[in-house]
C-alpha positions as CSV (number, residue, x, y, z in Angstrom):
1,X,-81.9,9.1,-52.8
2,X,-84.8,11.2,-51.5
3,X,-88.6,11.6,-52.0
4,X,-90.3,14.5,-53.7
5,X,-93.9,15.3,-53.0
6,X,-96.3,17.2,-55.2
7,X,-96.6,17.8,-58.9
8,X,-94.8,21.1,-58.9
9,X,-91.7,19.7,-57.2
10,X,-91.7,16.6,-59.4
11,X,-92.1,18.8,-62.5
12,X,-89.2,21.0,-61.4
13,X,-87.1,17.9,-61.0
14,X,-88.0,16.6,-64.4
15,X,-86.9,20.0,-65.9
16,X,-83.6,19.9,-64.0
17,X,-82.5,16.6,-65.4
18,X,-82.0,15.0,-61.9
19,X,-81.9,11.2,-61.9
20,X,-85.2,9.6,-61.2
21,X,-85.9,6.1,-59.7
22,X,-89.6,6.4,-60.4
23,X,-92.8,8.5,-60.2
24,X,-95.7,7.3,-58.2
25,X,-99.3,8.6,-58.8
26,X,-102.5,8.1,-57.0
27,X,-104.5,6.1,-59.6
28,X,-107.6,8.4,-59.1
29,X,-105.5,11.4,-60.1
30,X,-104.7,10.0,-63.5
31,X,-107.9,11.4,-64.7
32,X,-106.7,15.0,-64.0
33,X,-105.4,16.7,-67.1
34,X,-102.4,18.3,-65.3
35,X,-101.4,15.0,-63.9
36,X,-101.7,13.3,-67.3
37,X,-99.4,16.0,-68.7
38,X,-96.9,15.4,-65.9
39,X,-96.8,11.6,-66.3
40,X,-96.5,12.0,-70.1
41,X,-93.5,14.2,-69.5
42,X,-92.0,11.7,-67.2
43,X,-92.5,8.9,-69.7
44,X,-91.0,10.9,-72.5
45,X,-87.9,11.3,-70.4
46,X,-87.7,7.6,-69.7
47,X,-88.9,7.7,-66.1
48,X,-91.0,4.8,-64.8
49,X,-94.5,5.8,-63.7
50,X,-96.5,3.6,-61.3
51,X,-100.2,4.0,-60.3
52,X,-100.9,3.5,-56.6
53,X,-104.1,2.1,-55.2
54,X,-106.4,4.3,-53.2
55,X,-105.1,5.3,-49.8
56,X,-101.4,4.3,-50.5
57,X,-100.2,7.9,-51.0
58,X,-101.7,8.9,-47.6
59,X,-99.8,6.2,-45.9
60,X,-96.4,6.9,-47.3
61,X,-96.3,10.6,-47.9
62,X,-94.7,13.0,-45.3
63,X,-97.3,15.8,-45.6
64,X,-100.5,15.7,-43.5
65,X,-102.6,16.5,-46.6
66,X,-100.5,14.8,-49.3
67,X,-100.7,15.6,-53.0
68,X,-101.3,12.7,-55.4
69,X,-97.8,12.6,-57.0
70,X,-94.5,11.3,-55.4
71,X,-91.1,10.6,-56.9
72,X,-87.9,9.0,-55.7
73,X,-84.8,10.8,-57.1
74,X,-81.1,10.6,-56.7
75,X,-79.0,13.7,-55.8
76,X,-75.4,14.1,-56.4
77,X,-73.8,15.5,-53.2
78,X,-71.2,18.1,-54.3
79,X,-68.1,18.7,-52.2
80,X,-67.3,22.2,-50.8
81,X,-64.2,22.3,-53.0
82,X,-66.4,22.2,-56.1
83,X,-67.9,25.6,-55.2
84,X,-66.4,28.6,-57.0
85,X,-64.7,31.1,-54.6
86,X,-65.6,34.3,-56.5
87,X,-69.4,34.4,-55.9
88,X,-71.9,34.8,-53.1
89,X,-72.3,31.8,-50.8
90,X,-74.7,31.3,-47.9
91,X,-73.6,29.1,-45.1
92,X,-76.2,27.8,-42.6
93,X,-74.7,26.6,-39.3
94,X,-76.8,24.5,-37.0
95,X,-80.1,25.5,-38.6
96,X,-82.7,23.0,-37.4
97,X,-85.9,24.2,-39.0
98,X,-86.6,22.6,-42.4
99,X,-88.9,25.4,-43.4
100,X,-86.2,28.0,-42.8
101,X,-83.6,26.1,-44.7
102,X,-85.9,25.5,-47.7
103,X,-86.9,29.2,-47.7
104,X,-83.2,30.2,-47.6
105,X,-82.4,27.9,-50.5
106,X,-85.3,29.4,-52.5
107,X,-84.2,33.0,-51.7
108,X,-80.5,32.2,-52.5
109,X,-81.5,30.8,-55.8
110,X,-83.7,33.9,-56.6
111,X,-80.8,36.2,-55.6
112,X,-78.3,34.4,-57.8
113,X,-76.2,32.9,-55.0
114,X,-73.4,30.5,-56.0
115,X,-74.3,27.9,-53.4
116,X,-75.9,27.1,-50.1
117,X,-73.8,25.1,-47.6
118,X,-75.1,23.4,-44.4
119,X,-72.8,22.8,-41.5
120,X,-72.8,21.6,-37.9
121,X,-76.1,20.0,-36.8
122,X,-78.2,21.6,-39.5
123,X,-81.3,19.8,-40.8
124,X,-81.0,17.4,-43.8
125,X,-81.5,19.6,-46.8
126,X,-83.0,16.7,-48.7
127,X,-85.8,15.8,-46.3
128,X,-89.4,16.2,-47.6
129,X,-90.2,19.4,-45.6
130,X,-87.0,21.2,-46.8
131,X,-87.6,20.1,-50.4
132,X,-91.2,21.4,-50.3
133,X,-90.1,24.7,-48.8
134,X,-87.4,25.2,-51.5
135,X,-90.1,25.1,-54.2
136,X,-87.8,23.5,-56.7
137,X,-84.8,25.8,-56.1
138,X,-82.9,22.8,-54.6
139,X,-82.4,21.8,-58.3
140,X,-81.0,25.1,-59.4
141,X,-77.9,25.7,-57.3
142,X,-75.4,23.5,-55.4
143,X,-76.5,22.5,-51.9
144,X,-73.5,21.2,-49.9
145,X,-73.2,19.5,-46.5
146,X,-69.8,20.0,-44.9
147,X,-68.1,20.9,-41.6
148,X,-67.8,24.5,-40.7
149,X,-64.0,24.1,-40.4
150,X,-63.8,22.8,-43.9
151,X,-65.9,25.7,-45.2
152,X,-64.1,28.5,-43.5
153,X,-60.7,27.0,-44.3
154,X,-61.6,26.6,-48.0
155,X,-62.8,30.2,-48.5
156,X,-60.3,31.9,-46.2
157,X,-58.2,34.5,-48.0
158,X,-60.2,34.2,-51.2
159,X,-63.6,35.6,-50.0
160,X,-64.7,37.9,-47.2
161,X,-66.2,35.8,-44.4
162,X,-69.1,37.5,-42.8
163,X,-70.7,36.3,-39.5
164,X,-74.2,37.4,-38.9
165,X,-75.1,38.7,-35.4
166,X,-78.4,40.2,-34.1
167,X,-76.8,43.5,-33.0
168,X,-73.4,45.2,-32.9
169,X,-72.2,44.2,-36.4
170,X,-71.7,46.4,-39.4
171,X,-75.0,47.2,-41.2
172,X,-75.5,44.8,-44.1
173,X,-76.3,47.8,-46.2
174,X,-72.8,49.1,-45.7
175,X,-71.0,45.9,-46.6
176,X,-69.5,45.6,-50.0
177,X,-70.9,42.5,-51.6
178,X,-69.6,43.1,-55.1
179,X,-66.6,40.9,-54.4
180,X,-66.5,37.2,-53.3
181,X,-68.5,36.9,-50.1
182,X,-69.5,34.1,-47.7
183,X,-72.3,34.9,-45.2
184,X,-72.6,32.6,-42.2
185,X,-76.1,32.4,-40.7
186,X,-76.4,30.8,-37.2
187,X,-78.9,28.8,-35.3
188,X,-82.5,30.1,-35.0
189,X,-82.4,30.3,-31.2
190,X,-78.8,30.9,-30.3
191,X,-77.1,32.4,-33.4
192,X,-73.5,31.7,-34.1
193,X,-71.1,30.5,-31.5
194,X,-68.1,32.7,-30.5
195,X,-65.5,30.4,-32.1
196,X,-67.2,30.6,-35.5
197,X,-67.6,34.4,-35.2
198,X,-63.9,34.7,-34.3
199,X,-62.9,32.9,-37.5
200,X,-64.8,35.3,-39.7
201,X,-63.4,38.6,-41.0
202,X,-66.2,40.8,-39.6
203,X,-69.7,40.6,-38.1
204,X,-72.8,42.1,-39.9
205,X,-76.2,42.9,-38.6
206,X,-79.6,44.0,-40.1
207,X,-80.6,47.3,-38.6
208,X,-84.0,47.1,-36.9
209,X,-86.6,49.4,-35.4
210,X,-89.4,48.3,-33.2
211,X,-89.2,45.9,-30.2
212,X,-88.6,42.6,-31.9
213,X,-85.5,40.9,-30.6
214,X,-84.4,39.3,-33.8
215,X,-85.5,38.3,-37.3
216,X,-86.4,34.9,-38.5
217,X,-83.3,33.2,-40.0
218,X,-85.0,32.8,-43.4
219,X,-86.0,36.5,-43.5
220,X,-82.5,37.6,-42.5
221,X,-80.7,35.5,-45.0
222,X,-83.1,36.6,-47.7
223,X,-82.5,40.3,-47.0
224,X,-78.8,39.9,-47.1
225,X,-78.9,37.8,-50.3
226,X,-80.9,40.4,-52.1
227,X,-78.7,43.3,-50.9
228,X,-75.8,41.4,-52.5
229,X,-77.8,40.9,-55.7
230,X,-78.7,44.6,-55.9
231,X,-75.1,45.6,-55.3
232,X,-73.7,43.3,-57.9
233,X,-76.3,44.5,-60.4
234,X,-75.4,48.1,-59.8
235,X,-71.7,47.3,-60.1
236,X,-72.3,45.5,-63.4
237,X,-74.4,48.2,-64.9
238,X,-73.0,49.9,-68.0
239,X,-73.2,53.7,-67.8
240,X,-75.1,55.3,-70.6
241,X,-73.0,56.8,-73.5
242,X,-72.4,60.5,-73.4
243,X,-74.9,62.5,-75.4
244,X,-72.4,65.2,-76.4
């Protein structure tokens, strides 16, 4: 069970069909038309709605400037063996920043990824900051927590395993993502450890100009995910019929 904060995230959860414990609303916000619509939708779906006295939301919410709607929901935690092996999977190893993880989940969803998997000492994908940063995408694709050994062993031989490195890898624009692919993103500060890189099929890098040492993990994962999307779209495109 985890806590959702804000009407947009709660609405996305209602649309997804996730199991609710209850919705909690600042009583003063019940006069707002959009909040009334949200609580009506919750009630129509059989979700309990409780009005909270003034000041309660501020005491229990995670955000410094909390929104007037909270919800407690239950997530199913899928196992890595439930993930299809023929798609595009993003693995986050030892990522500690909840904003980065939420951003990557959001980008992976937008790019049509099969799943996002967190390994090692990564942040809890269901904490409030990660959930807010995912902007509801946490409900649209499987988010799995597993060991890096289990993940690499499961996909080995069925998908190409791609370790991201800052420099020295093959350009992500030159990698063929039209087949089954698993991209492993490392820790924000230190990247991937040598043992994990060694277990992957090849290393990939994002070519950079300028003097920046590296890209933010969320930006790097997003660029790679959308390169995969564009390649898969091009490969699936049906050529036009001959005119003559």
